[in-house]
Structures are given as C-alpha cells and as structure tokens.
Backbone and ligand atoms as CSV (ligand in chain L), in Angstrom:
chain,resi,resn,atom,element,x,y,z
A,1,MET,N,N,0.891,-1.110,-0.092
A,1,MET,CA,C,-0.006,-0.029,-0.166
A,1,MET,C,C,0.856,1.221,-0.009
A,2,LEU,N,N,0.789,2.175,-1.018
A,2,LEU,CA,C,1.421,3.323,-1.053
A,2,LEU,C,C,0.827,4.318,-0.038
A,3,VAL,N,N,1.824,5.040,0.680
A,3,VAL,CA,C,1.375,6.042,1.614
A,3,VAL,C,C,2.000,7.297,1.339
A,4,ARG,N,N,1.252,8.414,1.339
A,4,ARG,CA,C,1.897,9.642,0.975
A,4,ARG,C,C,2.754,10.121,2.225
A,5,PRO,N,N,3.774,10.618,1.930
A,5,PRO,CA,C,4.691,10.890,3.169
A,5,PRO,C,C,4.089,12.167,3.900
A,6,GLY,N,N,4.235,12.004,5.245
A,6,GLY,CA,C,3.409,12.960,6.117
A,6,GLY,C,C,2.194,12.400,6.633
A,7,LEU,N,N,1.693,11.300,6.060
A,7,LEU,CA,C,0.439,10.877,6.572
A,7,LEU,C,C,0.816,10.025,7.711
A,8,ARG,N,N,0.019,10.100,8.728
A,8,ARG,CA,C,0.249,9.242,10.036
A,8,ARG,C,C,0.127,7.829,9.793
A,9,LYS,N,N,1.192,7.177,10.330
A,9,LYS,CA,C,1.155,5.593,10.238
A,9,LYS,C,C,0.412,5.072,11.578
A,10,PHE,N,N,-0.663,4.297,11.479
A,10,PHE,CA,C,-1.346,3.705,12.485
A,10,PHE,C,C,-0.394,2.754,13.490
A,11,SER,N,N,-0.497,2.988,14.776
A,11,SER,CA,C,-0.051,1.975,15.544
A,11,SER,C,C,-0.592,0.680,15.701
A,12,THR,N,N,0.080,-0.308,16.172
A,12,THR,CA,C,-0.569,-1.470,16.150
A,12,THR,C,C,-2.046,-1.600,16.865
A,13,ASP,N,N,-1.894,-0.821,18.063
A,13,ASP,CA,C,-3.164,-0.696,18.793
A,13,ASP,C,C,-4.211,-0.039,18.049
A,14,GLN,N,N,-3.905,1.059,17.300
A,14,GLN,CA,C,-4.830,1.798,16.500
A,14,GLN,C,C,-5.427,0.914,15.427
A,15,GLU,N,N,-4.580,0.077,14.656
A,15,GLU,CA,C,-4.902,-0.665,13.663
A,15,GLU,C,C,-5.816,-1.592,14.175
A,16,GLN,N,N,-5.603,-2.136,15.297
A,16,GLN,CA,C,-6.385,-3.257,15.864
A,16,GLN,C,C,-7.953,-2.786,16.262
A,17,ARG,N,N,-7.796,-1.598,16.726
A,17,ARG,CA,C,-9.098,-0.963,17.185
A,17,ARG,C,C,-10.007,-0.691,15.788
A,18,ILE,N,N,-9.556,-0.154,14.948
A,18,ILE,CA,C,-10.106,0.121,13.616
A,18,ILE,C,C,-10.525,-1.162,12.968
A,19,ILE,N,N,-9.783,-2.235,12.845
A,19,ILE,CA,C,-10.182,-3.445,12.344
A,19,ILE,C,C,-11.177,-4.080,13.081
A,20,GLY,N,N,-11.119,-4.135,14.378
A,20,GLY,CA,C,-12.143,-4.682,15.275
A,20,GLY,C,C,-13.566,-4.015,15.013
A,21,ALA,N,N,-13.433,-2.617,14.962
A,21,ALA,CA,C,-14.732,-1.941,14.935
A,21,ALA,C,C,-15.338,-2.289,13.545
A,22,ILE,N,N,-14.770,-2.362,12.523
A,22,ILE,CA,C,-15.205,-2.639,11.142
A,22,ILE,C,C,-15.723,-4.106,11.261
A,23,GLN,N,N,-14.859,-5.000,11.618
A,23,GLN,CA,C,-15.326,-6.376,11.593
A,23,GLN,C,C,-16.589,-6.710,12.680
A,24,SER,N,N,-16.749,-5.961,13.673
A,24,SER,CA,C,-17.896,-6.172,14.397
A,24,SER,C,C,-19.310,-5.808,13.587
A,25,ARG,N,N,-19.090,-4.970,12.661
A,25,ARG,CA,C,-20.220,-4.445,11.837
A,25,ARG,C,C,-20.421,-5.014,10.677
A,26,LEU,N,N,-19.440,-5.947,10.084
A,26,LEU,CA,C,-19.679,-6.424,8.784
A,26,LEU,C,C,-19.773,-7.998,8.647
A,27,PRO,N,N,-20.232,-8.456,7.615
A,27,PRO,CA,C,-20.175,-9.894,7.485
A,27,PRO,C,C,-18.670,-10.463,7.514
A,28,ALA,N,N,-18.621,-11.639,8.192
A,28,ALA,CA,C,-17.277,-12.266,8.329
A,28,ALA,C,C,-16.433,-12.417,7.074
A,29,LYS,N,N,-17.028,-12.508,5.986
A,29,LYS,CA,C,-16.453,-12.584,4.663
A,29,LYS,C,C,-17.003,-11.651,3.670
A,30,LEU,N,N,-16.559,-10.441,3.856
A,30,LEU,CA,C,-17.129,-9.391,3.083
A,30,LEU,C,C,-16.637,-9.516,1.645
A,31,GLY,N,N,-17.367,-9.678,0.633
A,31,GLY,CA,C,-17.140,-9.734,-0.683
A,31,GLY,C,C,-16.832,-8.415,-1.347
A,32,CYS,N,N,-15.872,-8.149,-2.166
A,32,CYS,CA,C,-15.717,-6.915,-2.957
A,32,CYS,C,C,-16.934,-6.619,-3.881
A,33,SER,N,N,-17.526,-5.565,-3.839
A,33,SER,CA,C,-18.625,-5.253,-4.650
A,33,SER,C,C,-18.282,-5.456,-6.285
A,34,ALA,N,N,-17.000,-5.132,-6.484
A,34,ALA,CA,C,-16.587,-5.172,-7.922
A,34,ALA,C,C,-15.947,-6.617,-8.373
A,35,CYS,N,N,-15.206,-7.275,-7.562
A,35,CYS,CA,C,-14.707,-8.517,-8.016
A,35,CYS,C,C,-15.063,-9.697,-7.200
A,36,THR,N,N,-15.652,-9.545,-6.093
A,36,THR,CA,C,-16.165,-10.597,-5.013
A,36,THR,C,C,-15.011,-11.263,-4.325
A,37,HIS,N,N,-13.859,-10.610,-4.428
A,37,HIS,CA,C,-12.601,-11.026,-3.775
A,37,HIS,C,C,-12.804,-10.725,-2.223
A,38,THR,N,N,-12.451,-11.708,-1.321
A,38,THR,CA,C,-12.786,-11.166,0.081
A,38,THR,C,C,-11.507,-10.651,0.803
A,39,GLN,N,N,-10.446,-10.386,0.402
A,39,GLN,CA,C,-9.389,-9.958,1.196
A,39,GLN,C,C,-9.118,-8.534,1.088
A,40,TRP,N,N,-9.061,-7.856,2.119
A,40,TRP,CA,C,-8.740,-6.488,2.114
A,40,TRP,C,C,-7.697,-6.002,2.858
A,41,THR,N,N,-7.224,-4.679,2.739
A,41,THR,CA,C,-6.068,-4.054,3.511
A,41,THR,C,C,-6.468,-2.863,3.946
A,42,LEU,N,N,-6.196,-2.462,5.169
A,42,LEU,CA,C,-6.428,-1.112,5.708
A,42,LEU,C,C,-5.527,-0.054,5.287
A,43,ALA,N,N,-5.736,1.013,4.730
A,43,ALA,CA,C,-4.753,2.089,4.440
A,43,ALA,C,C,-4.279,2.692,5.464
A,44,ASP,N,N,-2.827,2.771,5.469
A,44,ASP,CA,C,-2.182,3.169,6.568
A,44,ASP,C,C,-2.303,4.807,6.770
A,45,GLY,N,N,-3.386,5.259,6.955
A,45,GLY,CA,C,-3.524,6.629,7.466
A,45,GLY,C,C,-5.001,7.217,7.344
A,46,PHE,N,N,-5.377,8.199,7.819
A,46,PHE,CA,C,-6.665,8.704,7.860
A,46,PHE,C,C,-7.169,9.215,6.432
A,47,VAL,N,N,-8.404,9.133,6.142
A,47,VAL,CA,C,-9.034,9.810,4.925
A,47,VAL,C,C,-10.019,10.791,5.444
A,48,PHE,N,N,-9.833,11.935,4.873
A,48,PHE,CA,C,-10.717,13.128,5.323
A,48,PHE,C,C,-11.432,13.634,4.083
A,49,LEU,N,N,-12.780,13.345,3.954
A,49,LEU,CA,C,-13.653,13.898,2.883
A,49,LEU,C,C,-14.141,15.271,3.235
A,50,SER,N,N,-13.853,16.141,2.409
A,50,SER,CA,C,-14.430,17.634,2.806
A,50,SER,C,C,-15.821,17.660,2.296
A,51,LEU,N,N,-16.648,18.372,3.085
A,51,LEU,CA,C,-18.032,18.594,2.633
A,51,LEU,C,C,-17.993,20.154,2.205
A,52,SER,N,N,-18.762,20.488,1.185
A,52,SER,CA,C,-18.753,21.933,0.600
A,52,SER,C,C,-20.156,22.412,0.310
A,53,ASP,N,N,-20.552,23.747,0.740
A,53,ASP,CA,C,-21.849,24.135,0.265
A,53,ASP,C,C,-21.843,24.598,-1.229
A,54,SER,N,N,-20.686,24.784,-1.879
A,54,SER,CA,C,-20.518,25.351,-3.072
A,54,SER,C,C,-19.996,24.128,-4.153
A,55,PRO,N,N,-20.503,23.807,-5.126
A,55,PRO,CA,C,-19.838,22.692,-5.929
A,55,PRO,C,C,-18.725,23.124,-6.826
A,56,GLY,N,N,-18.661,24.332,-6.797
A,56,GLY,CA,C,-17.425,24.824,-7.650
A,56,GLY,C,C,-16.259,25.117,-7.008
A,57,SER,N,N,-16.350,25.044,-5.518
A,57,SER,CA,C,-15.138,25.506,-4.653
A,57,SER,C,C,-14.398,24.008,-4.212
A,58,ILE,N,N,-13.175,24.333,-3.772
A,58,ILE,CA,C,-12.509,23.183,-3.143
A,58,ILE,C,C,-12.238,23.633,-1.739
A,59,PRO,N,N,-12.994,23.133,-0.535
A,59,PRO,CA,C,-12.685,23.594,0.551
A,59,PRO,C,C,-11.448,23.246,1.265
A,60,ILE,N,N,-10.871,23.978,2.014
A,60,ILE,CA,C,-9.713,23.755,2.776
A,60,ILE,C,C,-10.255,23.989,4.317
A,61,GLY,N,N,-9.942,22.717,4.986
A,61,GLY,CA,C,-10.542,22.727,6.242
A,61,GLY,C,C,-11.980,22.578,6.271
A,62,GLY,N,N,-12.814,23.000,7.402
A,62,GLY,CA,C,-14.264,23.024,7.440
A,62,GLY,C,C,-14.771,21.643,7.689
A,63,ASN,N,N,-15.985,21.443,7.282
A,63,ASN,CA,C,-16.676,20.315,7.668
A,63,ASN,C,C,-16.277,19.101,6.875
A,64,GLY,N,N,-16.247,17.901,7.410
A,64,GLY,CA,C,-15.872,16.860,6.499
A,64,GLY,C,C,-16.134,15.358,7.423
A,65,LEU,N,N,-15.776,14.422,6.723
A,65,LEU,CA,C,-15.975,13.001,7.191
A,65,LEU,C,C,-14.567,12.396,7.510
A,66,PRO,N,N,-14.354,12.349,8.818
A,66,PRO,CA,C,-13.018,11.654,9.211
A,66,PRO,C,C,-13.316,10.108,8.974
A,67,SER,N,N,-12.417,9.448,8.235
A,67,SER,CA,C,-12.714,8.038,7.663
A,67,SER,C,C,-11.326,7.383,7.663
A,68,VAL,N,N,-11.484,6.089,7.427
A,68,VAL,CA,C,-10.447,5.145,7.138
A,68,VAL,C,C,-10.897,4.369,5.832
A,69,ALA,N,N,-9.932,3.692,5.161
A,69,ALA,CA,C,-10.300,3.185,3.920
A,69,ALA,C,C,-9.749,1.601,4.022
A,70,LEU,N,N,-10.622,0.768,3.510
A,70,LEU,CA,C,-10.238,-0.561,3.245
A,70,LEU,C,C,-10.258,-0.647,1.571
A,71,THR,N,N,-9.111,-1.337,1.138
A,71,THR,CA,C,-8.856,-1.578,-0.227
A,71,THR,C,C,-8.829,-2.983,-0.619
A,72,CYS,N,N,-9.558,-3.434,-1.587
A,72,CYS,CA,C,-9.546,-4.768,-2.248
A,72,CYS,C,C,-8.225,-5.158,-2.547
A,73,LYS,N,N,-7.695,-6.221,-2.134
A,73,LYS,CA,C,-6.254,-6.669,-2.354
A,73,LYS,C,C,-6.268,-7.139,-3.946
A,74,ASN,N,N,-7.410,-7.366,-4.476
A,74,ASN,CA,C,-7.388,-7.882,-5.800
A,74,ASN,C,C,-7.565,-6.777,-6.996
A,75,CYS,N,N,-8.551,-5.962,-6.717
A,75,CYS,CA,C,-8.762,-5.011,-7.721
A,75,CYS,C,C,-8.759,-3.516,-7.302
A,76,GLY,N,N,-8.442,-3.418,-6.005
A,76,GLY,CA,C,-8.247,-1.931,-5.408
A,76,GLY,C,C,-9.468,-1.119,-5.250
A,77,ASN,N,N,-10.813,-1.867,-5.438
A,77,ASN,CA,C,-11.918,-0.963,-4.937
A,77,ASN,C,C,-11.839,-0.615,-3.474
A,78,THR,N,N,-12.218,0.551,-3.183
A,78,THR,CA,C,-11.914,1.145,-1.865
A,78,THR,C,C,-13.233,1.474,-1.273
A,79,LEU,N,N,-13.407,1.021,0.025
A,79,LEU,CA,C,-14.593,1.310,0.981
A,79,LEU,C,C,-14.010,2.270,2.046
A,80,LEU,N,N,-14.877,3.301,2.335
A,80,LEU,CA,C,-14.661,4.224,3.465
A,80,LEU,C,C,-15.469,4.044,4.611
A,81,PHE,N,N,-14.959,4.173,5.655
A,81,PHE,CA,C,-15.668,3.920,6.945
A,81,PHE,C,C,-15.520,5.172,7.910
A,82,ASN,N,N,-16.602,5.805,8.322
A,82,ASN,CA,C,-16.561,6.899,9.110
A,82,ASN,C,C,-16.034,6.662,10.580
A,83,LEU,N,N,-14.985,7.258,11.016
A,83,LEU,CA,C,-14.479,6.967,12.422
A,83,LEU,C,C,-15.386,7.249,13.414
A,84,ILE,N,N,-16.222,8.315,13.238
A,84,ILE,CA,C,-17.195,8.772,14.221
A,84,ILE,C,C,-18.307,7.581,14.486
A,85,VAL,N,N,-18.840,7.160,13.329
A,85,VAL,CA,C,-19.820,6.161,13.464
A,85,VAL,C,C,-19.284,4.891,14.002
A,86,LEU,N,N,-18.007,4.562,13.668
A,86,LEU,CA,C,-17.309,3.415,14.194
A,86,LEU,C,C,-17.049,3.476,15.677
A,87,GLY,N,N,-17.345,4.696,16.448
A,87,GLY,CA,C,-16.917,4.956,17.675
A,87,GLY,C,C,-15.488,5.160,17.996
A,88,LEU,N,N,-14.867,5.636,16.994
A,88,LEU,CA,C,-13.355,5.859,17.279
A,88,LEU,C,C,-12.919,7.440,17.109
A,89,ARG,N,N,-13.880,8.131,17.502
A,89,ARG,CA,C,-13.651,9.707,17.351
A,89,ARG,C,C,-12.347,10.091,18.077
A,90,ASP,N,N,-11.768,9.357,19.160
A,90,ASP,CA,C,-10.602,9.709,19.885
A,90,ASP,C,C,-9.441,9.461,19.047
A,91,LEU,N,N,-9.529,8.492,18.014
A,91,LEU,CA,C,-8.227,8.255,17.177
A,91,LEU,C,C,-8.115,9.542,16.296
A,92,TRP,N,N,-9.252,10.073,15.865
A,92,TRP,CA,C,-9.152,11.240,14.870
A,92,TRP,C,C,-8.725,12.515,15.634
A,93,GLU,N,N,-9.304,12.661,16.924
A,93,GLU,CA,C,-9.122,13.921,17.872
A,93,GLU,C,C,-7.516,13.961,18.126
A,94,SER,N,N,-7.101,12.698,18.432
A,94,SER,CA,C,-5.772,12.719,19.052
A,94,SER,C,C,-4.622,12.883,17.898
A,95,ALA,N,N,-5.042,12.871,16.776
A,95,ALA,CA,C,-3.988,12.894,15.691
A,95,ALA,C,C,-3.699,14.523,15.456
A,96,ALA,N,N,-2.625,14.910,15.490
A,96,ALA,CA,C,-2.244,16.302,15.088
A,96,ALA,C,C,-2.632,16.560,13.722
A,97,PRO,N,N,-3.273,17.657,13.423
A,97,PRO,CA,C,-3.637,17.976,12.151
A,97,PRO,C,C,-2.581,17.733,11.100
A,98,GLU,N,N,-1.259,18.312,11.422
A,98,GLU,CA,C,-0.228,18.099,10.285
A,98,GLU,C,C,0.064,16.712,10.023
A,99,LYS,N,N,0.019,15.872,11.392
A,99,LYS,CA,C,0.434,14.626,11.020
A,99,LYS,C,C,-0.591,13.573,10.279
A,100,ALA,N,N,-1.861,14.192,10.470
A,100,ALA,CA,C,-2.911,13.390,9.761
A,100,ALA,C,C,-3.102,13.884,8.320
A,101,GLY,N,N,-2.321,14.763,7.768
A,101,GLY,CA,C,-2.430,15.246,6.344
A,101,GLY,C,C,-3.563,16.382,6.162
A,102,MET,N,N,-3.934,17.006,7.253
A,102,MET,CA,C,-5.068,17.750,7.315
A,102,MET,C,C,-4.466,19.221,7.145
A,103,PRO,N,N,-5.107,20.137,6.404
A,103,PRO,CA,C,-4.547,21.492,6.344
A,103,PRO,C,C,-4.839,22.150,7.789
A,104,GLN,N,N,-4.094,23.176,7.962
A,104,GLN,CA,C,-4.127,23.912,9.358
A,104,GLN,C,C,-5.431,24.479,9.461
A,105,GLY,N,N,-6.000,24.647,10.626
A,105,GLY,CA,C,-7.283,25.330,10.664
A,105,GLY,C,C,-8.223,24.133,11.275
A,106,GLY,N,N,-7.939,22.874,11.144
A,106,GLY,CA,C,-8.804,21.756,11.743
A,106,GLY,C,C,-10.205,21.721,10.912
A,107,PHE,N,N,-11.143,21.090,11.643
A,107,PHE,CA,C,-12.473,20.941,11.022
A,107,PHE,C,C,-13.649,20.910,12.144
A,108,GLU,N,N,-14.730,21.092,11.865
A,108,GLU,CA,C,-15.841,20.867,12.664
A,108,GLU,C,C,-16.819,19.727,12.298
A,109,MET,N,N,-17.356,19.086,13.270
A,109,MET,CA,C,-18.214,17.923,12.966
A,109,MET,C,C,-19.522,18.299,12.822
A,110,ASN,N,N,-20.324,18.072,11.942
A,110,ASN,CA,C,-21.759,18.256,11.923
A,110,ASN,C,C,-22.481,17.082,11.562
A,111,PRO,N,N,-22.848,16.322,12.504
A,111,PRO,CA,C,-23.570,15.089,12.201
A,111,PRO,C,C,-24.735,15.149,11.431
A,112,SER,N,N,-25.383,16.256,11.737
A,112,SER,CA,C,-26.844,16.450,10.958
A,112,SER,C,C,-26.499,16.310,9.451
A,113,ARG,N,N,-25.262,16.666,9.028
A,113,ARG,CA,C,-25.155,16.938,7.578
A,113,ARG,C,C,-24.687,15.533,6.927
A,114,TRP,N,N,-24.594,14.417,7.798
A,114,TRP,CA,C,-24.116,13.277,7.245
A,114,TRP,C,C,-25.320,12.485,6.521
A,115,PHE,N,N,-24.979,11.854,5.450
A,115,PHE,CA,C,-25.997,11.019,4.674
A,115,PHE,C,C,-25.330,9.871,4.001
L,1,ZN,ZN,ZN,-12.184,-6.210,-5.719
C-alpha cells in the first residue's frame, strides 16, 4: 500500500481498534462489490472527505467526514468507513492535524449533515 509522506502511520493498537470496529459491523467474509474477492487491506492513514456548500469550490478545512479506507487486495476497490460512526472519534481527535495530512485550521463535525 502506497502512503503519502506525512500521513500518520497507525500504531498496532490503533490498527487493531479500527479493524475490530469494522469487523464487528460487517459480515465475516465481506466480498468486494466489484470482483467478489474477500481480502482487504487497511490504508495506513486517515482519509478526510471535505464537505462543501458550493460545488465549484475546493474547501480547505471546514466540515468533513473523518474516515479510514479498506482496499480490495485484488482490484483496488476502496471502501470508506466513518470513524465517528465506528465509535473511534478519539483516534481522529488525538491525531495532530499536520500528522494526519490535514490543512491547518482543523475541522468541525456536523453529524446532521451526514448521509
Ligand atoms: Zn475487488
């Protein structure tokens, strides 16, 4: 798995917590929706999806969805899982913005805008 320099590498404890939270919510043998392969790898860093009120702008900071990604080992299909929904808010909040690859200024969570 390629990881951009500067992204935080998960500790073994963090990785186990993330994988445990995902496994507790999914079928034991989750098949890839693209190729049906059942082996996945956890991307070694947070994924932050920015939310914007304007389709023509690229937001820096602001609201977003702190997530982790599982990638199919066969075809690369990638699934994102929201850390807040997984009950892992502390992992996100403990990551320094610069280590998590976040722009300075941080973010605000607004769960009413999740869908
Ligand atoms: Zn696949």
